C-alpha positions as CSV (number, residue, x, y, z in Angstrom):
1,M,56.6,11.0,-24.2
2,G,54.3,13.2,-20.4
3,N,52.0,11.1,-18.6
4,A,49.3,12.2,-20.3
5,L,50.7,10.9,-23.7
6,R,50.9,7.9,-22.0
7,F,47.5,8.3,-20.8
8,L,45.5,9.0,-24.1
9,C,47.5,6.3,-25.8
10,R,46.8,3.6,-23.9
11,H,43.1,3.9,-23.3
12,C,42.2,5.9,-26.9
13,C,44.3,5.5,-29.8
14,K,43.0,2.0,-30.7
15,P,40.1,2.5,-33.0
16,S,37.3,0.6,-31.8
17,A,35.1,-1.3,-34.0
18,A,32.3,0.7,-34.0
19,D,34.6,3.4,-35.3
20,S,36.0,1.5,-37.8
21,E,32.6,0.3,-39.4
22,S,30.3,3.6,-39.3
23,L,33.3,6.2,-38.9
24,G,35.9,5.4,-41.5
25,P,39.1,7.2,-40.9
26,H,37.6,9.1,-38.6
27,G,36.0,8.5,-34.7
28,V,37.3,8.5,-31.3
29,S,40.8,7.5,-32.4
30,A,41.1,10.6,-34.9
31,L,40.5,12.8,-32.3
32,T,42.3,11.3,-29.7
33,Q,45.4,10.7,-32.0
34,D,44.7,14.6,-32.8
35,L,44.9,15.5,-29.3
36,F,48.4,13.2,-29.1
37,Q,49.6,15.9,-31.9
38,F,48.1,18.7,-30.1
39,E,50.3,18.2,-26.7
40,I,53.9,18.0,-28.8
41,T,53.1,20.3,-31.3
42,S,50.4,23.2,-29.7
43,Q,49.2,23.0,-33.9
44,V,45.7,22.0,-34.6
45,P,45.0,19.0,-37.3
46,E,45.0,21.2,-40.6
47,G,41.9,21.1,-42.9
48,L,39.7,21.9,-39.5
49,S,39.3,25.1,-40.6
50,K,36.9,24.3,-43.4
51,H,34.2,22.8,-41.0
52,V,34.2,25.9,-38.0
53,V,33.6,29.6,-38.4
54,S,36.8,30.6,-35.4
55,S,40.4,31.4,-35.5
56,K,43.2,29.2,-35.5
57,K,44.1,30.8,-31.8
58,A,40.3,29.7,-30.9
59,Q,41.0,25.8,-32.4
60,A,44.0,25.9,-29.9
61,N,42.2,27.0,-27.4
62,W,39.6,24.3,-27.3
63,Y,42.3,21.5,-28.0
64,K,43.6,22.7,-24.7
65,K,40.4,22.2,-23.2
66,L,39.4,19.0,-24.8
67,L,42.7,17.4,-23.8
68,D,42.4,18.5,-20.3
69,A,38.8,16.9,-20.2
70,W,39.6,14.2,-21.9
71,R,42.2,13.5,-19.2
72,E,40.1,13.6,-16.2
73,A,37.7,11.4,-17.7
74,K,38.0,8.5,-15.4
75,P,37.5,6.2,-18.2
76,P,38.2,8.5,-21.1
77,P,35.5,8.5,-23.9
78,K,35.7,5.0,-25.9
79,T,32.5,5.4,-28.4
80,P,31.7,8.4,-30.3
81,E,28.7,9.1,-28.2
82,E,30.6,9.2,-25.5
83,A,32.9,11.5,-27.5
84,S,30.5,14.0,-28.8
85,R,29.2,14.4,-25.4
86,L,32.4,15.3,-23.8
87,V,33.2,17.4,-26.9
88,I,29.6,19.6,-26.2
89,Q,30.3,19.7,-22.5
90,T,33.4,21.0,-22.9
91,L,33.2,23.4,-25.8
92,K,29.4,24.4,-24.3
93,R,30.5,28.3,-23.9
94,H,31.4,28.4,-27.6
95,K,30.0,28.8,-30.4
96,K,27.4,26.1,-32.0
97,A,28.2,26.5,-35.4
98,D,32.2,25.9,-33.7
99,V,30.9,22.6,-31.6
100,E,29.3,21.3,-34.9
101,G,31.4,22.0,-37.0
102,L,34.3,19.8,-35.2
103,L,32.1,17.4,-34.3
104,A,31.4,16.8,-38.3
105,F,35.3,17.1,-38.9
106,Y,35.7,14.1,-36.5
107,G,32.6,12.0,-38.0
108,L,30.8,12.3,-34.5
109,P,27.1,12.5,-33.2
110,L,25.9,16.1,-33.4
111,P,24.0,17.2,-30.9
112,H,20.5,16.8,-32.0
113,T,21.1,12.9,-32.2
114,L,22.0,12.6,-29.3
115,V,19.2,11.2,-27.0
116,E,19.1,13.7,-23.9
117,I,20.0,11.9,-20.4
118,S,20.2,13.0,-16.8
119,T,22.8,12.4,-15.0
120,G,23.3,12.0,-11.3
121,V,22.3,9.3,-9.2
122,P,19.9,9.5,-6.0
123,P,21.2,11.8,-3.5
124,S,20.0,9.6,-0.5
125,R,19.0,5.5,-1.1
126,P,15.3,4.8,-2.2
127,I,13.1,3.5,0.2
128,G,13.4,-0.1,-0.9
129,V,17.2,-0.6,-1.3
130,K,18.6,-3.6,0.2
131,F,22.0,-3.2,-0.2
132,E,24.5,-0.8,-2.3
133,L,27.1,-2.7,-4.6
134,Q,30.2,-0.7,-6.0
135,T,31.7,-3.2,-9.0
136,L,34.9,-3.5,-10.2
137,P,35.4,-2.8,-14.6
138,V,33.0,-4.3,-15.8
139,D,34.1,-6.8,-19.1
140,A,32.3,-6.6,-22.6
141,K,31.3,-10.8,-22.1
142,A,29.7,-10.0,-18.7
143,V,26.8,-8.7,-20.6
144,A,24.3,-11.8,-20.9
145,D,22.0,-9.5,-23.0
146,G,20.2,-6.1,-22.5
147,D,18.6,-6.5,-19.1
148,T,21.3,-9.0,-17.7
149,I,24.8,-8.3,-16.9
150,T,27.8,-10.6,-14.1
151,V,29.7,-8.2,-11.7
152,Y,32.4,-8.6,-9.6
153,V,33.0,-7.0,-6.0
154,S,36.2,-6.5,-4.7
155,T,36.5,-8.5,-1.4
156,T,37.9,-6.1,0.3
157,D,35.2,-3.7,0.3
158,P,33.4,-3.4,3.9
159,R,30.7,-5.0,2.9
160,E,32.4,-8.2,1.6
161,S,35.3,-8.5,3.5
162,S,33.8,-9.9,6.4
163,S,31.9,-13.0,4.4
164,V,34.6,-14.2,2.6
165,P,34.3,-17.8,3.0
166,V,37.3,-19.2,4.9
167,D,37.8,-22.0,2.2
168,V,38.0,-19.3,-0.6
169,Q,40.8,-17.3,1.4
170,M,42.8,-20.3,1.5
171,A,42.3,-21.4,-1.8
172,A,43.5,-17.6,-2.7
173,I,46.5,-17.9,-1.2
174,Q,47.5,-21.4,-2.2
175,R,46.5,-20.1,-6.5
176,S,49.2,-17.3,-5.5
177,E,51.6,-19.7,-4.2
178,S,51.2,-22.0,-6.8
179,R,51.7,-19.4,-9.9
180,A,54.8,-18.4,-7.9
181,E,56.0,-21.5,-8.0
182,R,54.7,-21.9,-11.9
183,N,52.3,-24.7,-11.6
184,Y,49.9,-23.2,-13.6
185,A,48.2,-26.3,-13.8
186,E,47.6,-26.3,-10.0
187,A,47.2,-22.7,-9.9
188,D,44.6,-23.7,-12.8
189,A,42.7,-26.4,-10.4
190,I,42.6,-24.0,-7.3
191,H,41.2,-21.0,-9.4
192,K,38.5,-23.3,-10.6
193,K,37.6,-24.4,-7.1
194,I,37.5,-20.2,-6.2
195,V,35.1,-19.7,-9.6
196,D,33.1,-23.1,-8.5
197,A,32.1,-20.8,-4.6
198,G,31.2,-18.0,-6.6
199,Y,34.2,-15.8,-6.4
200,R,37.4,-15.1,-9.1
201,V,40.3,-13.9,-8.9
202,L,40.8,-11.0,-11.6
203,N,43.6,-9.4,-13.3
204,I,43.0,-5.5,-12.6
205,Q,46.1,-3.4,-13.8
206,N,48.2,-6.1,-12.8
207,E,47.2,-6.1,-9.2
208,E,45.3,-9.7,-8.7
209,I,42.2,-9.2,-6.6
210,L,39.8,-11.3,-5.1
211,A,36.4,-10.9,-6.1
212,R,32.8,-11.6,-5.6
213,K,30.5,-12.4,-8.2
214,Y,26.9,-11.2,-9.0
215,R,24.1,-11.1,-11.2
216,I,22.2,-8.6,-12.1
217,R,18.8,-8.5,-13.6
218,L,18.2,-4.7,-14.3
219,R,14.9,-3.6,-12.7
220,G,11.7,-1.9,-14.5
221,I,12.7,-2.9,-18.0
222,D,12.4,-6.1,-20.0
223,A,15.0,-6.0,-23.4
224,P,14.3,-8.3,-26.3
225,E,15.8,-11.6,-25.7
226,S,18.7,-12.1,-27.8
227,K,16.9,-14.6,-30.8
228,M,14.2,-11.8,-30.9
229,P,14.6,-8.6,-33.4
230,Y,16.7,-6.2,-31.7
231,G,18.1,-9.0,-29.0
232,N,21.5,-8.2,-29.7
233,E,21.0,-4.1,-30.7
234,A,20.2,-4.3,-27.0
235,K,22.8,-6.4,-26.0
236,E,25.5,-4.0,-28.0
237,E,24.0,-1.0,-26.3
238,L,23.7,-2.3,-22.7
239,T,28.1,-3.4,-23.0
240,R,28.6,0.7,-24.4
241,I,26.9,1.8,-21.5
242,V,28.8,-0.4,-18.8
243,E,32.2,-1.4,-20.6
244,G,35.1,-0.7,-18.9
245,K,33.7,1.3,-16.1
246,C,32.9,0.5,-12.5
247,L,29.2,0.5,-11.3
248,G,26.8,1.6,-8.6
249,V,24.1,-1.1,-8.1
250,L,21.0,-0.2,-5.6
251,V,19.5,-3.6,-5.1
252,Y,16.1,-4.3,-4.3
253,G,15.8,-8.1,-4.1
254,E,16.3,-11.2,-6.2
255,D,14.3,-12.6,-8.3
256,R,13.7,-16.6,-9.2
257,Y,16.6,-17.2,-11.0
258,G,19.3,-16.1,-8.0
259,R,19.8,-12.5,-9.6
260,C,19.8,-9.2,-8.2
261,V,17.5,-6.7,-9.0
262,G,18.7,-3.8,-9.2
263,D,19.0,0.2,-10.5
264,V,22.2,0.4,-12.1
265,Y,24.2,3.4,-12.2
266,C,27.4,4.5,-14.6
267,N,29.9,7.5,-14.0
268,G,26.3,9.0,-12.8
269,I,24.4,7.5,-16.2
270,F,21.3,5.9,-15.3
271,A,21.3,2.8,-17.3
272,Q,17.6,1.8,-17.3
273,E,16.8,5.7,-18.6
274,V,19.4,4.7,-21.3
275,M,18.1,1.4,-22.6
276,L,14.1,3.0,-22.6
277,K,14.6,6.4,-24.0
278,K,16.8,4.6,-27.0
279,G,14.1,2.3,-27.5
280,F,15.9,-1.3,-26.5
281,A,13.8,-2.1,-23.7
282,W,10.4,-2.1,-23.0
283,H,9.1,-0.8,-19.3
284,Y,8.3,-4.3,-16.9
285,T,5.1,-2.7,-15.8
286,A,4.4,-6.2,-14.1
287,Y,7.0,-5.3,-11.5
288,D,8.0,-1.8,-11.7
289,K,5.0,1.1,-11.7
290,R,7.4,4.0,-11.8
291,P,5.8,7.2,-14.0
292,E,9.5,7.9,-15.4
293,L,10.0,4.5,-16.8
294,E,6.8,5.0,-18.4
295,K,7.3,8.4,-19.4
296,W,10.4,7.3,-21.5
297,E,9.2,4.9,-23.5
298,K,6.8,7.1,-24.3
299,E,9.0,8.8,-25.8
300,A,11.1,6.1,-27.5
301,R,7.7,5.4,-29.1
302,A,7.4,8.7,-30.2
303,K,10.1,9.0,-31.8
304,R,10.0,5.7,-33.2
305,K,13.6,4.9,-31.7
306,G,15.0,1.2,-31.9
307,L,12.8,-1.4,-31.5
308,W,9.6,1.0,-32.0
309,A,10.6,1.6,-35.5
310,S,8.7,-1.5,-36.2
311,P,4.8,-1.6,-36.6
312,N,3.9,-3.9,-34.3
313,P,7.3,-5.2,-31.8
314,E,6.7,-8.0,-30.0
315,M,6.9,-8.2,-26.0
316,P,9.3,-10.1,-24.3
317,W,7.1,-11.8,-21.8
318,E,5.0,-12.5,-24.6
319,W,7.4,-14.3,-26.3
320,R,9.2,-16.2,-23.5
321,K,5.5,-17.4,-22.7
322,D,4.9,-18.6,-26.2
323,R,8.0,-20.8,-26.3
324,R,7.3,-22.2,-23.2
325,E,4.0,-23.4,-24.5
326,G,5.3,-24.5,-27.4
327,R,4.0,-22.4,-29.8
């Protein structure tokens, strides 16, 4: 089996819960498996011709392009929306009927159902940014709600390397020695001390990395609390955006809870923009006056996206105030 096949199988062939629940036998896993088969046989799937207008020769050309694009994507698509965007971008010069037919064949979102998202990080550091974080891949469990995530930054990062406490460095060495001696109880006790100091040893692709912990509050938005309507949906959406990906975080300051307040970018996508356009957050005007955030919220309101499907959704800051006052 070639490297491309191993890559595809390792990252994509296992269907996600979202695939199983919403797409049945179709979705990301089905497309991945067909790309896997195409590299072996050069054959496109049976039944595709009923959904598209071009010949099988043209279809084979699509699958070759998609296979290359899938292999180059880092990380490869995991959600139906990510897969749909990759197909649309890769086949953008092909017939609309073919692209939409291919998406329909796999039960993937059609172009008109996708929220248009701008891409690209600021070309220069915006005014007010104090520092930038480049994170390790984010775990799904690190997403607390729709506007807060926990991230880790490797201590080999130039900004971190000079500030790691000596006792943390020594503890990391001692833990490694304990594990080598298979004294796992001692290794776990040492790791607890590392965690209490604000660090953690993460295993990433079979490599142990000492990393510093940061809690990030997404700047300029306020998502529903977990016990509010759409609270779970907001958390799930932010998880889809960041899970398994390395983030760029532009940090502007720290809030009263010790969280870094910042703008979060993921593969060139601005996380706050997605949350606002999909209707899973409010523009937090008390702390952020950026006109683009106001614009994105208004777009979601007009289209009744997400929480705006409700006629009068409760604002999270008012909900928190009521709970503090015992209402």
